[in-house]
C-alpha positions as CSV (number, residue, x, y, z in Angstrom):
1,M,8.6,-21.5,149.4
2,T,8.5,-24.3,147.0
3,V,10.5,-24.8,143.8
4,L,7.4,-24.0,141.7
5,D,7.1,-20.7,143.5
6,V,10.7,-19.8,142.8
7,I,10.3,-20.8,139.1
8,G,7.1,-18.7,138.9
9,Y,8.9,-15.7,140.4
10,L,11.8,-16.1,138.0
11,F,9.5,-16.3,135.1
12,L,7.6,-13.2,136.2
13,L,10.9,-11.4,136.6
14,I,12.0,-12.3,133.1
15,I,8.7,-11.1,131.7
16,L,9.0,-7.8,133.5
17,L,12.6,-7.3,132.3
18,W,11.5,-8.1,128.8
19,I,8.7,-5.6,129.0
20,L,10.9,-3.0,130.5
21,S,13.7,-3.5,127.8
22,S,11.0,-3.3,125.1
23,A,9.5,-0.1,126.5
24,I,12.8,1.8,126.9
25,K,14.2,3.3,123.7
26,V,17.3,5.5,123.3
27,V,18.2,7.4,120.1
28,R,21.2,9.6,119.5
29,E,21.3,13.3,118.9
30,Y,21.2,12.9,115.1
31,E,18.4,10.3,115.2
32,R,14.6,10.4,115.8
33,G,12.1,7.7,116.6
34,V,8.8,7.6,114.6
35,I,6.2,5.9,116.8
36,F,3.1,3.9,115.5
37,R,0.5,2.7,118.0
38,L,-1.6,-0.1,116.7
39,G,-0.8,1.1,113.2
40,R,-1.6,4.8,113.9
41,F,1.1,7.4,113.7
42,I,1.3,9.1,117.1
43,G,4.4,11.3,116.8
44,V,8.2,11.6,116.6
45,K,10.4,11.2,119.7
46,G,14.0,11.8,120.6
47,P,16.8,12.5,121.0
48,G,17.6,10.7,124.2
49,L,15.5,8.2,126.2
50,F,11.8,7.7,125.9
51,L,9.2,5.0,126.5
52,I,6.9,3.1,124.2
53,V,4.1,0.6,124.9
54,P,5.4,-2.9,124.2
55,I,3.5,-4.9,121.6
56,A,1.1,-2.0,120.9
57,D,3.8,0.4,119.6
58,R,6.1,0.1,116.7
59,F,9.3,2.1,116.6
60,V,11.2,3.3,113.4
61,K,14.5,5.0,113.7
62,I,15.4,7.7,111.2
63,D,18.9,9.3,110.7
64,L,18.8,13.1,110.3
65,R,22.4,13.5,109.1
66,I,23.3,14.4,105.5
67,L,23.6,11.2,103.6
68,A,25.3,10.7,100.2
69,F,24.8,8.1,97.5
70,D,26.3,7.6,94.0
71,I,24.1,7.7,91.0
72,P,25.1,4.7,88.9
73,K,26.7,5.6,85.6
74,Q,23.9,6.7,83.2
75,R,24.0,6.6,79.4
76,V,22.8,10.0,78.2
77,I,22.2,11.2,74.6
78,T,22.6,15.0,74.5
79,R,20.6,17.3,72.4
80,D,23.2,17.2,69.6
81,N,23.0,13.4,69.5
82,V,26.2,12.6,71.3
83,S,26.2,9.6,73.6
84,V,28.0,10.0,76.9
85,D,28.2,8.2,80.2
86,V,27.6,10.4,83.3
87,D,27.8,9.6,87.0
88,A,27.0,11.9,89.9
89,A,26.6,12.1,93.6
90,V,23.5,13.3,95.6
91,Y,23.6,14.7,99.1
92,H,20.4,14.7,101.1
93,R,18.9,14.7,104.6
94,V,15.6,14.0,106.3
95,F,14.0,17.1,107.8
96,D,10.6,15.5,108.6
97,P,11.0,11.9,109.9
98,G,7.2,11.4,110.0
99,K,6.8,12.1,106.3
100,A,9.9,10.1,105.4
101,V,8.2,7.0,106.9
102,I,4.6,7.7,106.0
103,Q,4.7,9.2,102.5
104,V,7.2,6.9,100.9
105,E,8.0,3.2,101.4
106,N,11.8,3.6,101.2
107,Y,12.9,7.2,100.9
108,L,16.6,6.2,100.1
109,Q,15.7,4.0,97.2
110,A,13.0,6.4,95.9
111,T,15.4,9.3,96.0
112,N,18.1,7.3,94.2
113,L,15.7,6.2,91.4
114,L,14.4,9.7,91.0
115,A,17.9,11.1,90.8
116,Q,18.7,8.7,87.9
117,T,15.7,9.7,85.9
118,T,16.2,13.5,86.5
119,L,19.8,13.3,85.5
120,R,19.0,11.7,82.2
121,D,16.1,14.1,81.5
122,V,18.1,17.3,82.3
123,L,21.3,16.3,80.5
124,G,19.4,15.1,77.5
125,Q,18.2,18.6,76.9
126,V,21.6,20.2,76.6
127,E,24.4,20.0,74.1
128,L,27.8,18.4,74.7
129,D,29.7,21.7,75.0
130,D,27.3,22.9,77.8
131,L,27.6,19.5,79.6
132,L,31.4,19.8,79.6
133,T,31.6,23.5,80.5
134,K,28.5,24.1,82.7
135,R,28.6,21.3,85.2
136,E,28.0,23.4,88.2
137,E,24.9,25.1,86.6
138,L,23.5,21.7,85.5
139,S,24.1,20.2,89.0
140,K,22.2,23.1,90.6
141,R,19.3,22.6,88.1
142,I,19.2,18.8,88.8
143,G,19.3,19.5,92.6
144,G,16.4,22.0,92.4
145,I,14.2,19.5,90.5
146,L,15.0,16.7,93.0
147,D,14.3,18.9,96.0
148,N,10.9,19.8,94.6
149,Y,10.0,16.2,94.2
150,T,11.4,15.0,97.5
151,D,9.9,17.8,99.7
152,P,6.6,16.0,100.2
153,W,8.6,13.0,101.5
154,G,10.3,15.1,104.2
155,V,13.6,14.8,102.4
156,K,15.8,17.8,101.5
157,V,18.3,17.5,98.6
158,T,21.2,19.7,99.6
159,D,23.5,19.2,96.6
160,V,24.2,17.3,93.4
161,A,27.6,16.9,92.0
162,I,28.3,15.7,88.4
163,K,31.5,13.7,89.0
164,D,32.5,12.4,85.6
165,V,31.5,12.6,81.9
166,S,32.9,9.7,79.8
167,I,33.1,10.1,76.0
168,D,34.0,7.4,73.5
169,E,37.2,7.6,71.4
170,T,35.3,8.5,68.2
171,T,33.7,11.5,69.8
172,L,37.0,12.6,71.4
173,T,38.7,12.5,67.9
174,A,35.9,14.6,66.4
175,I,36.1,17.1,69.3
176,A,39.9,17.4,68.8
177,K,39.5,18.1,65.1
178,Q,36.8,20.7,65.8
179,A,39.2,22.4,68.3
180,E,42.0,22.4,65.8
181,A,39.8,23.9,63.1
182,E,38.7,26.6,65.5
183,R,42.3,27.5,66.3
184,E,43.2,27.6,62.6
185,K,40.2,29.9,62.0
186,R,41.3,32.3,64.8
187,A,44.9,32.3,63.4
188,R,43.6,33.2,59.9
189,I,41.4,36.0,61.3
190,I,44.4,37.5,63.2
191,I,46.5,37.4,60.1
192,A,43.8,39.0,58.0
193,E,43.3,41.7,60.6
194,G,47.0,42.4,60.7
195,E,47.1,42.7,56.9
196,Y,44.1,45.0,56.9
197,M,45.8,47.3,59.5
198,A,49.0,47.3,57.5
199,S,47.2,48.2,54.3
200,E,45.6,51.1,56.1
201,K,49.0,52.4,57.3
202,I,50.4,52.0,53.8
203,A,47.5,53.9,52.3
204,A,48.0,56.7,54.9
205,A,51.7,56.8,54.1
206,A,51.0,56.9,50.4
207,E,48.9,60.1,50.9
208,K,52.1,61.8,52.2
209,Y,54.0,61.1,49.0
210,T,52.1,63.5,46.8
211,T,55.1,65.6,45.6
212,P,57.9,64.5,43.3
213,A,60.5,65.5,45.9
214,A,58.9,63.3,48.6
215,L,58.7,60.4,46.2
216,R,62.4,60.9,45.2
217,L,63.5,61.1,48.9
218,R,61.6,57.8,49.6
219,E,63.3,56.2,46.6
220,L,66.7,57.3,47.9
221,Q,65.9,56.0,51.4
222,T,64.9,52.6,49.9
223,L,68.1,52.5,47.9
224,T,70.1,53.2,51.0
225,D,68.5,50.4,52.8
226,I,69.1,48.0,50.0
227,A,72.7,49.1,49.7
228,R,73.5,47.9,53.2
229,E,73.4,44.4,51.8
230,K,77.0,43.8,50.8
231,N,76.3,41.0,48.4
232,M,73.9,43.1,46.3
233,V,74.5,45.4,43.4
234,V,72.1,48.3,43.0
235,V,71.6,49.9,39.5
236,T,69.7,53.1,39.4
237,T,68.6,55.5,36.6
238,T,69.6,58.7,38.4
239,G,71.1,61.6,36.4
240,G,74.3,62.0,38.4
241,A,75.3,65.3,40.1
242,E,72.7,67.3,38.3
243,E,69.9,65.0,39.6
244,V,71.3,65.1,43.1
245,G,71.4,68.9,43.0
246,R,67.9,69.0,41.8
247,V,66.7,66.8,44.7
248,A,68.7,68.9,47.2
249,S,67.0,72.0,45.9
250,M,63.6,70.4,46.3
251,V,64.5,69.5,49.9
252,K,65.6,73.0,50.6
253,A,62.4,74.4,49.2
254,L,60.3,72.1,51.3
255,K,62.1,73.2,54.4
256,E,61.6,76.9,53.6
257,R,57.9,76.3,53.0
258,K,57.6,74.8,56.5
């Protein structure tokens, strides 16, 4: 065997090894291989080991795990003309690797851009109060819209989370003044309701004092309460023992009537 024969055998062995290494493909449990033969889609393979035809077949690996990306901070003008900065996170996964490769050029980039547009559109239709208090509801709405758009791409949007809503100082000051005015309004309403209830009780009590004796007894009770103050002098217009006797007779008559 000559040197040229040895070189030829080595060259042939290298070619065979290259063909074999190019034909053998291995993907993990959470991955799939999308195969194109001479430009035509022939199927999805994996997980595990499989063979392709070198040169004729092209292999694209797709990750089936849930992936997350941040939506860059978006400037949104709400329905009540308040400018806010909102950023969110989107969670998605590929459920059809063939569509994810065939239907869209780059499903990750396309989903990201679509999420930015949808976020601005949805939040621009709500008022600031709803944006601050109904984040979960708005996140579900954005996620539903995204999922409808990405379904033909073989991509499932599992969740959307609004992470932060940034408001400028001028708007924060206006919100604080509004909250203070609201608290003051509630306080005034409570005071007015208390005065109204007190007036009803006073009116009901006034109906009980329909006789001179009852009025006189109430007057004496009031004088007694006032007299407890040691630094006060009470001057009355009572008629002495005769007046007291007349009041006592009235009280006795009321008791006998009962």
